[in-house]
N, C-alpha and C positions, 0 to 999 in steps of 0.2 A: 131400200138402198143399203148395201152392206157397208161395213166399217171402212174398208179400204177406199171405196168410192167416196164416202163422206170426207175422209181425211184428205183425199186429193182435191177437194173443193176448198179447203182452208187456204187462206192467204195470210202470210205473216212475214215480218222482217227478221232476217237472220243476222246476228252479230258476227263479226269477223273472228272473234276470240271465243273459244269454247267456254261454256258455263258449267261443264261437267268435267270432273276429274275422277279417273278410275285408277286405283292402285292395282295395277295388273299383276304384281307379285302375289298379292292376296288372292286374286282370281285363280291362280294356279292351284290353290288348295281346295277350290270349290268345284265339286263334280257336277252338281245339278244345274248351275248357272241360271237361277230363277229370274234374274234381270232380263234375260233374253226371252223369257216366256211371258212375263207380265206386261212388258212395255207395248202399248197399243200401236206405237209408231215404228217399231223395229229399230230403235236407236242403238241397242246393244247387240253386237255381233261377236260370236265366239270365233277364235282363230284356231288353226290346227294345233298350235303349241299350248293351248289351254288358257290363253289370255282373252281379254275382251277389248274390242274396239268400240268406242262411243262415237256415233255419228250425230253430233250435237245439233246439226242443222235439221234433223228430223224430229227433235224433241218437242213434245207438247207441254212440257213442264207439269205433268200430272203427279210426279213423285212416286209412281208405282215401284220403280226399280229401287229407290231408296229404302222403301219399306220392305221389299222382298229380299234384298241382299242380307244374308245372315251374318256376314263378316264386316259390314260397314266399309266396304271397299269403294263405295261411290260417294263422292262429295259433290254438292250441287249449290250453285248460286244463281239467283234469278239473273237473266241477261241484263247487261248494262242499259240497253235501250228500253227495258221493260218488255212486256209481252202484250200483244193484241192480235186477235184473230178476226177474220171476216169470213163467215161461212157463205160459200157459194158465190 
């Protein structure tokens, strides 16, 4: 089973408030946008003007984008309700 199929089987609660904050002004200076490449859930989406949109409801809280961002433009707090997954 491929990754996208497995991710679609996860069930989790989504907070109403984003736990991810992206400094989009810093993103303008980043050409490679590694956060969009390393995130397994597709949380980070580049826009035509060079900024990043964070779809926090997709986030698996793995922290890959935090590590990959060379400029520290991403701030992350664990969701208020905590995190729990049920596979399948």
